C-alpha positions in Angstrom: 114.6 -46.7 -14.6 113.6 -48.3 -17.9 113.9 -51.7 -16.3 111.5 -50.7 -13.6 109.0 -49.4 -16.1 109.2 -52.5 -18.2 108.8 -54.6 -15.0 105.7 -52.6 -14.0 104.1 -53.0 -17.4 104.8 -56.8 -17.4 103.3 -57.1 -13.9 100.2 -55.0 -14.9 99.4 -57.0 -18.0 100.0 -60.3 -16.1 97.5 -59.3 -13.4 95.0 -58.0 -16.0 95.2 -61.2 -18.0 94.6 -63.2 -14.8 91.4 -61.1 -14.1 90.1 -61.4 -17.6 90.8 -65.1 -17.8 88.6 -65.7 -14.7 84.9 -66.3 -15.5 82.7 -63.3 -14.5 79.4 -64.0 -12.6 76.6 -62.2 -14.5 73.3 -61.4 -12.7 70.0 -61.2 -14.6 66.6 -59.5 -13.9 63.1 -60.7 -14.5 59.5 -59.4 -14.1 57.7 -60.5 -11.0 54.4 -59.6 -9.3 55.1 -57.2 -6.5 53.2 -58.5 -3.5 53.4 -58.9 0.2 51.6 -61.9 1.6 51.8 -60.5 5.1 50.3 -57.2 4.0 47.5 -59.0 2.1 46.7 -61.1 5.1 46.8 -58.1 7.3 44.5 -56.1 5.0 42.1 -59.1 4.7 42.0 -59.5 8.5 41.3 -55.8 9.0 38.4 -55.8 6.5 36.9 -58.9 8.2 37.2 -57.1 11.6 35.4 -54.0 10.2 32.7 -56.2 8.7 32.1 -58.0 12.0 31.6 -54.6 13.7 28.8 -53.6 11.3 25.2 -54.7 11.9 23.3 -55.8 8.9 21.2 -53.0 7.3 17.5 -53.8 7.7 14.6 -52.3 5.9 11.0 -52.6 7.0 9.2 -54.5 4.2 6.0 -56.4 3.7 6.0 -60.0 4.8 4.6 -62.2 1.9 4.6 -65.5 3.8 1.3 -67.4 3.4 0.0 -65.1 0.7 -1.4 -66.5 -2.6 0.6 -64.5 -5.2 1.4 -64.8 -8.9 4.6 -66.7 -9.3 4.9 -67.5 -13.0 4.8 -65.3 -16.1 3.3 -68.1 -18.2 -0.1 -67.9 -16.4 -0.5 -64.3 -17.7 -2.0 -63.3 -20.9 1.0 -61.7 -22.5 2.1 -60.0 -25.8 5.2 -60.2 -27.8 8.3 -58.5 -26.3 12.0 -58.8 -26.8 14.1 -60.6 -24.2 15.2 -58.4 -21.4 18.4 -56.3 -21.7 19.8 -55.2 -18.4 20.4 -51.5 -17.9 23.4 -52.4 -15.8 24.7 -49.7 -13.5 22.9 -46.9 -15.3 20.0 -44.5 -14.7 18.5 -45.1 -18.2 15.4 -47.1 -17.3 13.4 -44.6 -19.3 15.2 -45.6 -22.5 15.3 -49.3 -21.9 11.5 -49.5 -21.1 10.5 -47.1 -23.9 12.6 -48.9 -26.5 11.1 -52.3 -25.3 7.7 -50.7 -25.6 8.3 -49.5 -29.2 9.7 -52.9 -30.2 6.5 -54.5 -29.1 4.5 -51.8 -31.0 6.6 -52.6 -34.2 5.7 -56.2 -33.8 2.0 -55.5 -33.2 1.7 -53.4 -36.3 4.2 -55.0 -38.7 5.0 -58.5 -37.3 8.7 -57.6 -37.3 10.8 -58.7 -34.4 13.4 -55.9 -34.3 16.0 -55.3 -31.6 16.8 -51.6 -31.4 19.7 -49.7 -30.0 19.0 -48.2 -26.6 22.3 -46.4 -26.3 22.0 -44.6 -29.6 19.0 -42.8 -28.0 20.7 -42.3 -24.6 23.8 -40.9 -26.3 21.9 -38.1 -28.2 19.7 -37.5 -25.2 22.8 -36.6 -23.2 23.9 -34.3 -26.0 20.6 -32.5 -26.0 20.7 -32.1 -22.2 24.1 -30.5 -22.6 22.8 -28.2 -25.3 20.0 -27.0 -23.0 22.4 -26.7 -20.1 24.3 -24.2 -22.2 21.3 -22.3 -23.5 19.9 -22.0 -19.9 23.3 -21.0 -18.5 23.4 -24.0 -16.2 19.8 -23.7 -15.0 18.8 -27.0 -16.4 18.7 -30.5 -15.0 21.6 -32.7 -16.2 21.5 -36.3 -15.1 20.9 -39.8 -16.5 17.1 -39.8 -16.0 14.5 -38.8 -18.6 11.0 -39.7 -19.7 9.7 -42.3 -22.2 8.6 -39.6 -24.6 12.2 -38.4 -24.9 12.7 -41.5 -27.1 10.2 -40.1 -29.6 11.9 -36.7 -29.6 15.3 -38.2 -30.1 14.1 -40.5 -32.9 12.7 -37.6 -34.8 15.9 -35.7 -34.7 18.5 -38.5 -34.8 16.8 -41.6 -36.1 17.3 -45.1 -34.7 19.7 -48.0 -35.4 19.6 -51.7 -34.7 21.0 -53.0 -31.5 23.8 -55.1 -33.1 25.0 -52.0 -34.9 25.4 -49.9 -31.7 25.2 -51.5 -28.3 27.2 -49.0 -26.4 29.2 -51.8 -24.9 33.0 -52.2 -25.3 34.4 -55.6 -26.4 34.2 -58.0 -23.5 32.0 -55.7 -21.4 28.9 -57.5 -20.2 27.0 -54.7 -18.4 26.5 -51.0 -18.9 28.2 -48.8 -16.3 27.8 -45.0 -16.8 28.9 -43.8 -13.4 32.3 -42.4 -14.4 31.0 -41.1 -17.7 28.3 -39.0 -16.1 30.7 -37.9 -13.4 33.1 -36.6 -16.0 30.4 -34.8 -17.9 29.0 -33.2 -14.8 32.4 -32.1 -13.6 33.1 -30.5 -17.0 29.7 -28.7 -17.1 30.2 -27.4 -13.6 33.5 -25.9 -14.7 31.8 -24.3 -17.7 29.2 -22.8 -15.4 31.9 -21.5 -13.0 33.9 -19.9 -15.8 30.9 -18.8 -17.9 32.5 -20.4 -21.1 29.1 -20.8 -22.8 30.4 -21.8 -26.2 27.9 -24.4 -27.4 30.1 -25.8 -30.1 33.0 -26.4 -27.8 30.8 -27.8 -25.0 29.0 -30.2 -27.2 32.2 -31.4 -28.8 33.7 -32.1 -25.4 30.5 -33.9 -24.2 30.6 -36.0 -27.4 34.2 -36.9 -26.8 33.4 -38.2 -23.3 30.4 -40.2 -24.7 32.5 -41.6 -27.5 35.1 -42.8 -25.1 32.7 -44.8 -23.0 29.9 -45.8 -25.5 31.7 -45.5 -28.9 30.8 -43.1 -31.6 27.3 -43.7 -33.0 27.1 -44.6 -36.7 26.0 -42.2 -39.4 25.4 -45.1 -41.8 25.3 -48.9 -41.7 24.1 -51.8 -43.8 20.9 -53.9 -43.2 20.5 -56.9 -45.5 23.2 -55.5 -47.8 21.5 -52.1 -48.1 23.0 -48.9 -46.9 21.0 -47.2 -44.2 21.1 -44.0 -42.2 19.4 -43.8 -38.7 16.6 -41.7 -40.3 16.2 -44.0 -43.2 16.1 -47.0 -40.9 13.3 -45.4 -38.9 11.3 -44.6 -42.1 11.9 -47.8 -44.1 12.3 -50.5 -41.5 10.8 -49.4 -38.2 7.8 -47.9 -39.9 6.2 -46.4 -36.8 4.2 -43.2 -36.9 5.7 -41.9 -33.6 3.2 -39.0 -33.5 0.5 -41.6 -32.7 1.6 -42.0 -29.1 0.2 -40.2 -26.1 1.2 -39.8 -22.4 -1.5 -40.1 -19.8 -1.1 -38.5 -16.4 -3.4 -38.4 -13.3 -2.6 -35.7 -10.7 -4.9 -33.4 -8.9 -2.4 -30.5 -9.1 -3.4 -30.0 -12.8 -6.9 -29.5 -14.1 -8.5 -32.8 -15.3 -9.0 -33.2 -19.0 -6.3 -30.6 -19.7 -2.9 -31.1 -21.4 0.0 -29.8 -19.4 3.4 -30.5 -17.9 4.5 -33.4 -15.8 6.4 -31.5 -13.1 9.4 -33.8 -12.3 13.1 -33.3 -12.7 13.4 -36.0 -15.4 11.1 -34.0 -17.6 14.0 -31.6 -17.9 12.9 -30.1 -21.2 9.4 -29.3 -19.7 7.3 -31.3 -22.1 3.7 -30.1 -21.6 1.9 -32.7 -23.7 0.6 -34.9 -20.9 -3.1 -35.7 -20.9 -4.3 -35.3 -17.3 -7.3 -37.4 -16.3 -9.1 -38.5 -13.1 -7.6 -41.5 -11.4 -10.5 -43.8 -12.1 -10.4 -43.0 -15.8 -6.6 -43.4 -15.7 -7.0 -47.0 -14.4 -9.9 -47.9 -16.7 -8.0 -46.7 -19.8 -4.9 -48.6 -18.7 -6.7 -51.9 -18.1 -8.7 -51.6 -21.3 -5.6 -50.9 -23.3 -3.8 -54.0 -22.0 -6.8 -56.2 -22.3 -7.3 -55.1 -25.9 -3.8 -56.3 -26.8 -1.6 -53.2 -26.3 1.5 -53.1 -24.3 2.1 -50.0 -22.2 5.1 -48.1 -20.9 4.6 -46.8 -17.3 6.6 -44.8 -14.9 6.5 -44.0 -11.2 7.9 -45.0 -7.8 9.4 -48.4 -6.9 10.6 -47.7 -3.3 7.7 -48.9 -1.3 7.5 -51.6 1.5 5.2 -53.7 -0.8 7.7 -54.2 -3.6 10.0 -57.2 -3.4 12.6 -58.2 -6.0 13.0 -61.7 -4.6 9.2 -62.3 -4.7 8.9 -60.4 -8.0 5.8 -58.7 -6.5 4.6 -55.1 -6.1 1.5 -54.5 -4.0 0.2 -52.1 -1.4 0.2 -53.6 2.1 -2.9 -52.8 4.3 -0.6 -51.3 7.0 0.2 -48.6 4.4 -3.2 -47.9 3.1 -6.2 -50.3 2.6 -7.2 -50.9 -1.0 -10.6 -49.1 -0.6 -8.8 -45.9 0.4 -6.5 -45.7 -2.6 -7.9 -42.7 -4.5 -6.8 -39.5 -6.0 -6.2 -37.7 -2.7 -3.9 -40.5 -1.4 -2.1 -40.5 -4.7 -1.6 -36.7 -4.8 -0.6 -36.6 -1.1 2.3 -38.9 -1.7 3.4 -37.1 -4.9 3.2 -33.7 -3.1 5.2 -34.8 -0.1 7.6 -36.6 -2.4 7.2 -40.1 -0.9 6.1 -40.9 -4.4 8.8 -40.0 -6.9 9.4 -40.5 -10.6 12.2 -42.9 -10.2 11.7 -45.9 -12.6 10.3 -46.7 -16.1 8.9 -50.2 -16.9 6.9 -52.0 -19.6 3.6 -53.7 -19.1 3.5 -56.8 -21.4 0.5 -58.7 -20.0 -2.1 -59.2 -17.4 -4.0 -61.7 -15.3 -7.4 -61.2 -13.7 -7.7 -62.9 -10.3 -10.2 -62.9 -7.4 -8.0 -60.2 -5.7 -8.0 -57.9 -8.8 -6.0 -57.4 -11.9 -2.2 -58.1 -11.9 0.1 -56.7 -14.6 3.1 -58.6 -16.0 6.0 -56.2 -15.9 9.2 -56.3 -17.9 11.9 -54.5 -15.8 15.4 -53.7 -16.9 16.6 -52.7 -13.4 18.7 -54.8 -11.1 15.6 -55.8 -9.1 14.2 -57.4 -12.3 17.1 -59.9 -12.2 16.8 -60.9 -8.6 13.9 -63.3 -8.5 13.4 -66.7 -10.2 12.1 -65.2 -13.4 14.8 -62.7 -14.5 13.3 -59.6 -16.2 9.8 -59.9 -14.7 7.7 -58.5 -11.9 4.0 -58.9 -11.0 2.3 -55.6 -10.2 -1.1 -55.5 -8.5 -3.5 -52.9 -9.8 -3.5 -51.1 -6.4 0.3 -50.5 -6.7 -0.2 -49.0 -10.1 -3.1 -46.9 -8.9 -1.2 -45.4 -6.0 2.4 -45.3 -7.2 2.6 -45.2 -11.0 2.1 -41.7 -12.3 2.1 -41.9 -16.1 1.8 -44.2 -19.0 2.5 -44.0 -22.7 0.4 -45.9 -25.2 -0.8 -45.8 -28.8 -3.6 -43.2 -29.1 -6.0 -45.8 -30.6 -5.9 -47.7 -27.3 -7.3 -44.7 -25.4 -9.5 -43.0 -28.1 -12.6 -42.9 -25.9 -10.5 -41.1 -23.2 -9.1 -38.6 -25.6 -12.6 -37.6 -26.7 -12.9 -35.7 -23.4 -10.2 -33.3 -24.6 -10.8 -30.3 -26.9 
């Protein structure tokens, strides 16, 4: 028995030594891109097939062929303004245009060429919208849009900072994109409304956390030329604008002329009632005079008409819409009342040109349309387009002092 055991042990170790002495094949792993060329080709073919099935989307627009139109900003009498900053995929034209307007005002009054943060204003405007949403228990407009005079209100409360201190862009990000940010804030506020959790402190803290994620947290202090500044001190010591010197001019028949009242549009979400309402002819005379006296002007209104073309950089009213001689207060009010004129875009008038066919305004536009033509950032607006479709303008009160004398 012992011999058998010894023999078994010897055989076992002999076989084991043979196995161990043999070289073992070792397999290794690596990281590779997971892909299926066939699936990719199949997906591409499917997309191409769907595209072929769709007819191109056509819009009825004015035909500009053969017309003698402005085609160069250099032929306009223009005033200093900063280079265009694209608003990207955002609805903050009100902030881009008003900031550009105030930068031009700073230069006009102090000869300083300052570049100011747009997103600092937009950040705190979103916070204030959320604050009102809570106080009104959800019965308050909450979206990206606002009015030019919101910039004044925000500067008074939160100050202003230089653009290079707070751009609102992440490292490597070229264009602003606020779609997801606003979607998150709206989803959150809808939940607050559904659950009646009206705790302002908690709500504003959450809104700020969302804004901070996408835009970065706005600075409470920073240095300019080695000197420590706060946003309020920068407004006072560097910007040096008396922001109470600016007025908003409106022309609508629905309000008594030469009265101060509200501009009744969703983007006036805080119901500002400091708009000076005047007859349309006075509106246009005051606007033209202001620009020809050397002032730039921020204007707002509708840019969805058949007579506006991004590729031609022109905005005008075609005769098949309404002939020039019939553009008056009734035509303007009619379109505003039936909502074919809306308050959808803010822009900046930076110059003018008088031609045989009337006055044309040089427009600085931060929207995507402003980047489509051969002169990125500019449009040429005929006075008829402004008269029919632009509802409001903001300007220094000295530019319209004769108009303001009609108010008590």
